[in-house]
C-alpha positions, 0 to 999 in steps of 0.5 A: 532511547530510540535510535534514528532508524527504526527497524519496524516502519509504517508504510502505505499500500495503494491499489495498483489497478485504481492508479493504472486506470486513473480511478474507476469511472463508477466511483472516485477514490483510491484504496489505501491501507496502512501497515508495518514492515521490518526494514531488515527482512524486507528492504524492497517495496512491499506488495500484498493482495488486499480488498479494494472497495472501489474495484470491488475485488482483491487487487495488488496493493503496492508500497508508496512513499508518504 
């Protein structure tokens, strides 16, 4: 049986530079990735460097709420 609070949860990562610049003028959209994290090992918000196709470079992607 599954417990109410799973250890591994799915999280959304969103490009912080696209959000800060309120989406680049050249293209519309915000880069988002789906990944998993262990709730016990990383209780704080997850931040990873990922490629943003709208910024055309590797940027910091932070965890957002679903």
